[in-house]
Phi, psi and omega in degrees: 000009183087163179252355180227148178269122181261001177214148184291349174265001180305320180291347172267313190264339181219059180286153181271347178210149180221143172240125171261108185280115186095023182297151186201163172248005176298124191293121177102340180296144174305319180297341181262321181299312188293323177299314183293324185290318181298326178281323177292327175292345180082034181305135190259349186271187180279128183242126179234107176288139178242125180189110184291351180269357188231155173259335184203151172217124182041058168084001179255143170297134188260135177249156192286327185197168180300325179298341179271355181291163182267002179205161175276123178276151178289315180233143172245131175251132186257111173253060191233161172282161185296335186286342187253354186294315189297309177304319184291325179290321180298322176296317176297321182291317178293326180291334179107013187290153183257340187211156179218163171226129177237125181261345184277172188280341185061050178230118178274152177304323183285345175276339187292325182276350186262144174288146181311135178082000180240041178265062182050034179077000179256146174301151185281176189297320187297314186290323176300319181297320182297310184292325180294313176305310182299316183291326184278346182071032178276160162264147184223127166259120184116201357277193180057043184223184188252356181093212180208162170233120168269080181291336179302316183249008179076037178242098187259085188266045181250142185267010186224158193282156180210174176299157191265345195254027177308141175261134182289137190105233184092162176218026170246133169250146182230109182241123187224137174285337174268131180289322173291333178292336171277306189285333180295340178265303186293329184290339187236344187254098182279351180280352172255127168265110185271153167260323183211131170224133184231136171252106193281337180058233189280346179056047185295341188222301182256128186252171198297321185297326180294320175296320183297304182305329176295312176303323180290312193276325194253344195231159168283074192263117180262335179195142177248137173246139183239129165256101189251139166249330172203175169241117177273339175232075189309313176309313183295317176303310182295325179290321184290318181294323173299320179291315174308309186294313178306323179263012172063034173259111181297146176241132178244125185240131161256103183253121179264159173085070185269348184290157183290150175296124183289336178279350187301129179274125182240136181241321185252180173294319185301309175301331181285336184268337191265094176264189184294325183295321180303318179303317172303319185289330180285327181287328188280323176296325180293325187244020170065029174282131184266126189259129176241168190255339177202184194283331172295318171299315178304312180301309184293325172300319179297317177301318183292314172301324188287343174290162194273347191269136187292128176290133181273175172289159174102212182236199179265142168241148179215155181234142189221161175244020187214133173290318183290320177291329173299311173309322183288322181288330177302306189296304191296317178306318179292321182288325178283331179100033179258118176293127177263122179302139167263113193279162186284166177299322179291320176294328176295317173300316185293316181293323178300333180280337184265330196273149177297152173310130174110339179267142187265129182269093171218170174251133358294151194254123165260115188248014180264125175222272187276337188070229180092170182303338185255009183291331177294313183293328172293318179303311184302314180293318184294320183287326174299318175297314174309302185303327182282348181295139181303340185259003176273121173265322167221164186225147176228137165266110184255091175237133175292161183294159179279172179305142183070022181076007185280174179231153181275135181296335177295331176304313186294329177294329177296315180295320181297322185291317175305308180297311178305327181279337189227335181084000185263168184289142176228130185236149174252124183230138176250143174291347181230152184304130173239241181211138184262014180247006183290138180298318176298319180299312181296326187286306185299322177298314172285351172283342174113017177232086186300144173254121189241148176239136180094119180294316184293307171310318173305309179297321180299322177292317177299322179296319185292319176295317178289325174293326172291315169311312176290333168303309177301321181289321187284331184293336171280311184299312185286330173298312184303327184275359184294127168235122183305135182285156184269103181276165176295159185278165191302324184290319178295319175303312179296325181290318178292323181298317178295310187297324184277338176284346183289340177091352179273143182282145173274138172276179184299327181297303182302320180303316178296320180295325176295313187289325180298319185293344176255021170074030182261121186295130188223140175292122182298140182224152188233148174269153177210143181237000177207169187289331174296315187287333181292315175300319182292323179297317179300325179290326176290322188278316185101134180277155357284161191230164163242143186237127179231152179286145179234024179301126183299132176085000182292121175239164174061051183304315187299309185292340179263010176077028180270006183222126179232121186250160170057046170282116187260357185209169182293320180302306180301324176290323179295318182295311187297318181292314183304314187287322183288319182293316182300321195274313195244333178128167191290334190284126177224169166242131169249128180231159175287145181273120189262117180241177182099176184292140176180170179236125180284121183230186190213152166226156181197164168234140168224160179258110175273136189287339182270309195250008180076206195289147178227141176255137173252137174229144179173194179271141187232217187090193188289345181258016186307314186291322181280333181276315174055041179259075196226163172218155183245151178213144173290130177267160004268165178208167184253175185299326183289327172294308176305321174299315176302310183298308168310316183300343185263002174291148177301322184261026184302324183302338181298332179270005182266170177293139177229167175305117175084355174223144182278165177294153175272164187272076184295326178300322178297321178304308187292329171291327171292319181296328174293319178298316184292327179291331171288324167311309184296331180279318187291315189245007184306333178285351183255351190240135177271316177208147164235131183237112177245094188208126354273153166246116195277111173270126189241176179303328172225114178084184171209158188212131179281127184257341179211151180205147173213136180240131177244119169292146188293327180290329180284322178301324175301343177257000186273139170294154181297335184277353184279086179253137183281133175240150183268000000 
């Protein structure tokens, strides 16, 4: 196993010696399973079972304690109950072990009935273990996990049974917060050759990102799968995602727990819409992480990314032996979001020469008609023609399994022919579940032509492949489209930093001034505290004008009569001001009334506790929260990134030209979003929320009609119910 450690996690994931404390031969016991797994995996280091009640365990001499060992072991695996873990860890630290694996939950019975922080003034077991590991400088896998499998080096440090035919080596990494999320895939799915699989558990010491980094640096990793519950080291995750993107290693993530944080304090519409899951989605978009919905989709995507052939430009081509099942893939591809290629005239002509009369040379292709002794050769040539088309990115032979879940060998010839003609990825897909243990299935999958079950999971995997291909292309294209945003000058940045740090709330006028200093187009407004100053402001702006109350602390302005629009004369303004001042107070804002065609959109910023500032873009107005047609992005970004994200909004067509109305200036909106993203980075540590709503996008340009900036010190003192209404 070598004499030197090349990576800081080697004592944990590639230890030269292991002691199993609590080793056993009792069937099903963790102490027995981990010993058997290490032996089955072909562990090449020194393996020491520890149990004072036994002389031997599974053929190896058993020692009474760590002190009896002939050497200091690098890793100790604890197959013990929680009540015995702490003393055993203390012994391991005295022994000099550099790493440990703990499967148990680290919850004592007397802790269950006690409230947090009332354990007789003592830290709970989990926290004591965490602190002891930290002070000792040890590495720890767990607790409350199933351990790990380093298939690359033959180290199966898992305390639970698994299949016996794992292949040593492999190119797929699986890191899971859920133990079942790991075992549920590796125990059953023989089509994936893993190099590393880890059940990270509570991550008391080593977090998901560190295991990912190990797989990238130390192993031949082609794709990484994640079963995520949370992120315990956000900065580390960002760093490793960036490293994976730089090396073109796709990440496929199943992120569970999509609901918003119930305890999140929100003041603006923006804060109300940006939950925890939106932050993850923004992170995934930035680094090309492919998100899936369930374990079937995760497994299929890993199989598809593990094959060695590069995704081409274009979309999916598929060949079928059923007209009905061809219609099924058309329907599902549209629902899942997978582009089906429109083949060229030359390909149509070639297919027309091959097909029986009555079959249409289109993609997806139904190539079965009369059958006969030559039909296999026809299918062979048809798939090669489809795959050779310039618009084909990947190809699928969609034929159902043979009896008993087997596959016909002729299907495999189609895959090889299609790839030989094009160099592109080719897959054999059945509409219904088959088996991943068939020898032919395993052989052809390892040859580079995966056999997959279920049309929808396949299409989800295809979507991931297309999106990752496009991510690699867009990182270049969007960077090339970057034009540096005009930032505020250093004096303004310092002044606004001090103002926001003061803890005093910004009113609407100041919020607008801050945005204007960062180049965001804003409808001019003037303060007024009496009728004469209001009339003077209107005279400078020109009629019609809008009048808004600017009384400090006033919420829900519209509902309380604090907004008057389309005031066309001094008399109308005087009447409106008098009534508003009597009801709400004398402080007002007077702004020019913006009329004419336009679409109300919104921009916003929220501060996520894990990933920092997030920028929101979407459709706005008074229905912004009910529509929830918004997207989040990690700042900074440029207008090209904003354009791509806005193009994915459900109501995007509202910005296009329609009968009687011109197209809206989406470029201006995206430029404003870019400016806001730089504001978010520059002042992000001081800002809890920014709400620019509505931002009117017009045929020429865009203009913010209302804005609110909430400092983080202000937000900390706001009650949960204080949401701003237009």
